[in-house]
Every structure is written in C-alpha cells, then in structure tokens.
TORLUMVO-600077 format. One record per residue (C-alpha): chain; x negated, y negated, z negated. Coordinates in steps of 0.02 Angstrom, whole numbers, plus 50000, padded with zeros to 5 digits. Example, Ala and Ser with C-alpha at 12.3 -4.5 7.8 and 13.67 -1.06 7.14 Angstrom:
<loses>
> c px py pz
> A 49385 50225 49610 $
> A 49316 50053 49643 $
</loses>
This chain:
<loses>
> c px py pz
> A 49611 49512 49113 $
> A 49552 49652 49227 $
> A 49472 49732 49074 $
> A 49636 49718 48980 $
> A 49729 49800 49124 $
> A 49602 49943 49127 $
> A 49615 49969 48939 $
> A 49804 49963 48938 $
> A 49822 50090 49078 $
> A 49693 50213 49012 $
> A 49743 50208 48830 $
> A 49910 50257 48762 $
> A 50008 50344 48627 $
> A 49988 50524 48575 $
> A 50041 50668 48685 $
> A 50225 50699 48670 $
> A 50272 50517 48643 $
> A 50341 50450 48805 $
> A 50308 50262 48813 $
> A 50405 50138 48915 $
> A 50272 50114 49047 $
> A 50380 50113 49203 $
> A 50328 49933 49239 $
> A 50154 49944 49164 $
> A 50062 49955 49329 $
> A 50163 49812 49402 $
> A 50121 49704 49250 $
> A 49937 49747 49260 $
> A 49929 49710 49446 $
> A 50022 49546 49430 $
> A 49915 49494 49281 $
> A 49757 49539 49375 $
> A 49811 49433 49521 $
> A 49878 49287 49423 $
> A 49748 49286 49286 $
> A 49601 49288 49405 $
> A 49670 49161 49527 $
> A 49588 48992 49542 $
> A 49648 48864 49417 $
> A 49779 48756 49499 $
> A 49929 48663 49432 $
> A 49998 48812 49338 $
> A 49999 48729 49169 $
> A 49915 48881 49094 $
> A 49739 48813 49065 $
> A 49692 48751 48891 $
> A 49643 48567 48892 $
> A 49459 48518 48861 $
> A 49417 48505 48677 $
> A 49541 48637 48622 $
> A 49465 48787 48532 $
> A 49424 48945 48629 $
> A 49547 49082 48582 $
> A 49403 49205 48562 $
> A 49264 49112 48471 $
> A 49344 48943 48426 $
> A 49210 48845 48519 $
> A 49278 48680 48590 $
> A 49312 48705 48774 $
> A 49227 48598 48905 $
> A 49303 48675 49061 $
> A 49398 48823 49130 $
> A 49277 48945 49046 $
> A 49205 48949 48871 $
> A 49019 48908 48882 $
> A 48985 49006 48722 $
> A 49070 49175 48753 $
> A 49122 49163 48935 $
> A 49307 49194 48908 $
> A 49430 49111 49026 $
> A 49517 48959 48955 $
> A 49679 49007 49040 $
> A 49829 49046 48931 $
> A 49912 49205 48996 $
> A 50073 49183 48898 $
> A 50182 49164 49052 $
> A 50326 49263 49123 $
> A 50293 49411 49236 $
> A 50389 49321 49373 $
> A 50272 49173 49365 $
> A 50118 49283 49357 $
> A 50178 49380 49509 $
> A 50216 49218 49603 $
> A 50042 49152 49562 $
> A 49969 49318 49616 $
> A 50051 49320 49787 $
> A 50011 49136 49806 $
> A 49829 49173 49772 $
> A 49829 49308 49906 $
> A 49876 49182 50040 $
> A 49782 49033 49968 $
> A 49621 49118 49912 $
> A 49525 49053 50064 $
> A 49612 49193 50161 $
> A 49501 49318 50070 $
> A 49628 49457 50086 $
> A 49623 49444 50275 $
> A 49434 49453 50276 $
> A 49427 49594 50149 $
> A 49550 49717 50228 $
> A 49468 49729 50402 $
> A 49298 49757 50322 $
> A 49371 49882 50200 $
> A 49447 49986 50339 $
> A 49317 49969 50476 $
> A 49155 49914 50391 $
> A 49169 49982 50214 $
> A 48982 50002 50188 $
> A 48951 49819 50229 $
> A 49091 49762 50113 $
> A 49032 49861 49961 $
> A 48849 49823 49994 $
> A 48887 49637 50005 $
> A 48979 49642 49838 $
> A 48837 49736 49753 $
> A 48710 49613 49825 $
> A 48806 49468 49747 $
> A 48907 49403 49896 $
> A 49072 49415 49802 $
> A 49160 49250 49831 $
> A 49219 49291 50010 $
> A 49312 49450 49961 $
> A 49455 49502 49848 $
> A 49391 49572 49682 $
> A 49387 49763 49696 $
> A 49491 49798 49539 $
> A 49625 49677 49593 $
> A 49632 49758 49764 $
> A 49640 49933 49689 $
> A 49783 49888 49573 $
> A 49886 49813 49712 $
> A 49856 49963 49826 $
> A 49902 50083 49687 $
> A 50061 49985 49657 $
> A 50103 49992 49843 $
> A 50079 50181 49847 $
> A 50203 50208 49706 $
> A 50331 50087 49776 $
> A 50323 50151 49955 $
> A 50306 50332 49899 $
> A 50460 50316 49790 $
> A 50562 50240 49930 $
> A 50504 50369 50057 $
> A 50534 50513 49938 $
> A 50711 50458 49899 $
> A 50756 50466 50084 $
> A 50686 50639 50119 $
> A 50805 50785 50124 $
> A 50736 50955 50080 $
> A 50812 51113 50151 $
> A 50797 51290 50090 $
> A 50648 51403 50106 $
> A 50567 51564 50052 $
> A 50433 51581 49918 $
> A 50339 51739 49871 $
> A 50338 51787 49687 $
> A 50249 51945 49630 $
> A 50252 52013 49807 $
> A 50439 51984 49828 $
> A 50520 51856 49943 $
> A 50641 51742 49850 $
> A 50755 51620 49938 $
> A 50781 51448 49864 $
> A 50881 51296 49914 $
> A 50894 51114 49865 $
> A 51043 51129 49749 $
> A 51024 51057 49575 $
> A 51034 51172 49425 $
> A 51204 51106 49375 $
> A 51271 51151 49547 $
> A 51230 51336 49529 $
> A 51364 51462 49489 $
> A 51366 51540 49313 $
> A 51294 51702 49385 $
> A 51153 51607 49470 $
> A 51116 51510 49311 $
> A 51108 51672 49211 $
> A 50986 51743 49337 $
> A 50875 51590 49324 $
> A 50884 51598 49134 $
> A 50829 51779 49134 $
> A 50682 51733 49243 $
> A 50630 51595 49123 $
> A 50641 51715 48974 $
> A 50522 51834 49062 $
> A 50383 51705 49070 $
> A 50236 51761 48963 $
> A 50072 51669 48939 $
> A 49911 51760 48904 $
> A 49747 51690 48838 $
> A 49592 51797 48837 $
> A 49693 51945 48899 $
> A 49810 51939 48748 $
> A 49991 51880 48750 $
> A 50027 51718 48659 $
> A 50209 51723 48600 $
> A 50206 51547 48530 $
> A 50141 51469 48692 $
> A 50262 51575 48793 $
> A 50409 51517 48688 $
> A 50352 51335 48706 $
> A 50346 51350 48896 $
> A 50512 51443 48907 $
> A 50597 51311 48800 $
> A 50525 51165 48901 $
> A 50571 51243 49068 $
> A 50748 51275 49007 $
> A 50762 51094 48950 $
> A 50694 51035 49117 $
> A 50822 51137 49213 $
> A 50959 51066 49106 $
> A 50900 50885 49124 $
> A 50791 50866 49280 $
> A 50817 50678 49288 $
> A 50731 50654 49121 $
> A 50584 50762 49178 $
> A 50565 50660 49338 $
> A 50574 50500 49237 $
> A 50435 50558 49121 $
> A 50328 50609 49269 $
> A 50357 50439 49350 $
> A 50307 50347 49192 $
> A 50146 50445 49169 $
> A 50099 50466 49353 $
> A 50033 50288 49360 $
> A 49911 50319 49217 $
> A 49853 50486 49286 $
> A 49826 50411 49458 $
> A 49722 50271 49382 $
> A 49611 50402 49301 $
> A 49547 50447 49475 $
> A 49442 50288 49467 $
> A 49331 50324 49315 $
> A 49323 50509 49356 $
> A 49268 50471 49534 $
> A 49135 50351 49472 $
> A 49069 50481 49349 $
> A 49066 50613 49486 $
> A 48963 50497 49597 $
> A 48845 50466 49451 $
> A 48812 50653 49444 $
> A 48787 50665 49632 $
> A 48661 50522 49629 $
> A 48582 50566 49462 $
> A 48407 50564 49537 $
> A 48436 50398 49626 $
> A 48377 50281 49488 $
> A 48416 50125 49588 $
> A 48603 50153 49572 $
> A 48703 50126 49413 $
> A 48878 50167 49354 $
> A 48931 49992 49406 $
> A 48881 50028 49587 $
> A 48977 50192 49587 $
> A 49130 50106 49513 $
> A 49133 49972 49649 $
> A 49110 50107 49782 $
> A 49254 50207 49706 $
> A 49366 50053 49698 $
> A 49337 50014 49881 $
> A 49348 50195 49939 $
> A 49508 50234 49843 $
> A 49585 50069 49901 $
> A 49549 50109 50083 $
> A 49623 50282 50068 $
> A 49772 50209 49976 $
> A 49806 50084 50115 $
> A 49800 50222 50246 $
> A 49913 50333 50140 $
> A 50038 50191 50115 $
> A 50040 50160 50302 $
> A 50066 50345 50334 $
> A 50211 50350 50210 $
> A 50294 50203 50297 $
> A 50263 50283 50466 $
> A 50336 50449 50408 $
> A 50501 50363 50373 $
> A 50502 50302 50554 $
> A 50421 50438 50661 $
> A 50416 50585 50541 $
> A 50273 50685 50469 $
> A 50164 50656 50622 $
> A 50120 50488 50543 $
> A 50008 50580 50420 $
> A 49887 50605 50565 $
> A 49822 50434 50510 $
> A 49733 50525 50369 $
> A 49626 50628 50489 $
> A 49488 50495 50508 $
> A 49466 50490 50318 $
> A 49305 50596 50318 $
> A 49229 50483 50450 $
> A 49271 50330 50347 $
> A 49196 50408 50190 $
> A 49038 50456 50285 $
> A 49014 50280 50352 $
> A 49053 50205 50182 $
> A 48937 50317 50082 $
> A 48792 50305 50204 $
> A 48811 50117 50219 $
> A 48808 50090 50032 $
> A 48683 50220 49972 $
> A 48572 50224 50127 $
> A 48554 50413 50118 $
> A 48509 50529 50261 $
> A 48640 50613 50369 $
> A 48612 50782 50285 $
> A 48608 50703 50112 $
> A 48769 50608 50146 $
> A 48861 50760 50214 $
> A 48803 50868 50068 $
> A 48864 50741 49941 $
> A 49027 50721 50036 $
> A 49057 50908 50023 $
> A 49019 50908 49837 $
> A 49126 50753 49813 $
> A 49271 50838 49903 $
> A 49257 50995 49796 $
> A 49245 50892 49637 $
> A 49390 50780 49688 $
> A 49503 50929 49723 $
> A 49459 51003 49554 $
> A 49492 50837 49466 $
> A 49656 50811 49560 $
> A 49713 50986 49512 $
> A 49674 50951 49329 $
> A 49766 50786 49335 $
> A 49920 50867 49414 $
> A 49919 51006 49283 $
> A 49896 50876 49147 $
> A 50040 50773 49215 $
> A 50155 50925 49219 $
> A 50101 50971 49041 $
> A 50141 50795 48981 $
> A 50309 50801 49069 $
> A 50355 50969 48993 $
> A 50296 50913 48822 $
> A 50402 50757 48835 $
> A 50556 50864 48863 $
> A 50547 50918 48681 $
> A 50588 50743 48618 $
</loses>
C-alpha cells in the first residue's frame, strides 16, 4: 500500500489539468496506516483458500506465499481506514512512543537499527513521513489562516514601492489601472532576446490571478502536497551523489535516511508552527538545533569523519536550497498555468 501511495502522489495528469487532490495526502496517509496495521478483527482480510488478487494463488494466511502480496482487502471507507490507522498508532506495541524519542534525540541509532534489520520495534519510515507531512499541511493551514499581514515596502528596479494587505477587488479603479499597467510591462527574455509569446502568457496568468486569487491559492494548495513529497526522492538522489564512492550504501539506505531526517524536521516545524500561534515567531527558534541533529544523524548512520560529515552537510544544504527553489518555482508555474483553465 505504501508503494501505491508513493505512485499516486508522484504521478498525475498533464500540466495544466488541475486534479481534485485536496484530500490525496490524507487518503495516502490513512491507507498507509490502516493497510499496514496488524490484522485484527477488521473484516478486511481474505479468508484462507480464496484466490490472491494479484496472482490467483490460493491463500494460506495473511500474505500470499507465491507473490508476497497482502491478503487484506482495502475496499473500505476512508473513515474506517483512518480509525484503523489511529488505532494502530496506540496499539502497535507503543511503537510510536519508542520511535519519536529516538527520531528526535538518537536519529543515527534509529536509522541504523532499521537498516540492520531491527524494524519491528519502530514505525515504518514511509508511514511516519506521510503522517508528518499531513500534520505540516494541516497545522500550517490553520496557523496561516490566523496570521494578519500588515503593509510594507518592497524595492523594484531601485524604487521603493509601498504595498498593503488589501485584496485586488478592494483597490480603487485608479489603483487597479496602475497594477494593470505594471502587469502589461512584464517582458520575459530568453538568451537575451524578448519572447513576446511567453510574456503574453505570463501577463495573462497574472491578470487572471489578480482577478481570482482564491482559485490560485486553491490550485497551489492542491499541488503543494505533491511538490512537498518530491523532496523525498530528490533528497535520496542527492545523498546518492554525495556518497557515490561509498559502495556499501545503496539508494535504499539513502531513502530511509531521508525519510527519518525529513520526518524529524517536519515534527520540529509542526511544533514551531503551533508555538508561533501561542508565543509568536520566537517559536521558530526550535529550528536552530536542526544542523546539530543532521550532523548527529548523518555521522551515526554513515560513520563518516567529522570533516567528511560537515562537508557533505554543506553540500546537502546547497543542493537542498537549489531543489527547494526549483520546487517553489515549479509550484508557482503550475498554479499560473492552472489559471488558464
């Protein structure tokens, strides 16, 4: 089921077609939790002797002995899957309560134990990552809706321009005309040459966005989950490059490391977002120990020297910033493209 969740989140329709994926991450997380939970009296397991849905081999237990596919039938409501998922969190031999302290304070030991085969005592990394990612979007959305933004000053072409938090529809006709003239003056250049077609596309999409900002925000919200999930494979590939001469590590090892590392940072970020709603932006000071956590995690898993770990951390930071910038630009491009529909 985890594989299905990965495939569903990382594959989608063509650019410009905005799918209804607002609940996609929630479904994937709930399915990952419910589908991987221990078989109990859920009524979802196929009885012995019934054919495997994948290879038609008669089943002899909860797993097909021929192809390895689970015998559980996932055709259940999202509500039931979510209930099973949360039940599994508290009934899974208290694994969540053993996993989280290790993840936050002994990350190297946690990842190393999983890679060495000691997997039963901890929550599966993908399941943990999906739930943390879901928490970030839920808490981030709630925190963002309560923030009030005041005015400010931004510098454009050497000139200071004042802006405020009024919506486009609240501007006066003169102010709207001024904004429209600014949009019409946008010109894109590629290779030092103006591109009228691309400039017209951008002008049109920005004008549509100003006229209907709610739709633009909705598109961004629908696609943000997918783009955030892309940090996982991209992070694993980046680590593969950084450890290309370390033949003892494989892409699987880097993926597990990325799952644990991103989950830990996500938990801290979620806590900071909750704290910011209570004590203000000072709660984001919780993110300051992140480099120390990454250092301990990387050195504990890969057993590299201090200099080697710090060097790879620096390269990982640079690569992560570059990847994050590309993902943000890609998300904005998808949002603007969706405004043409």
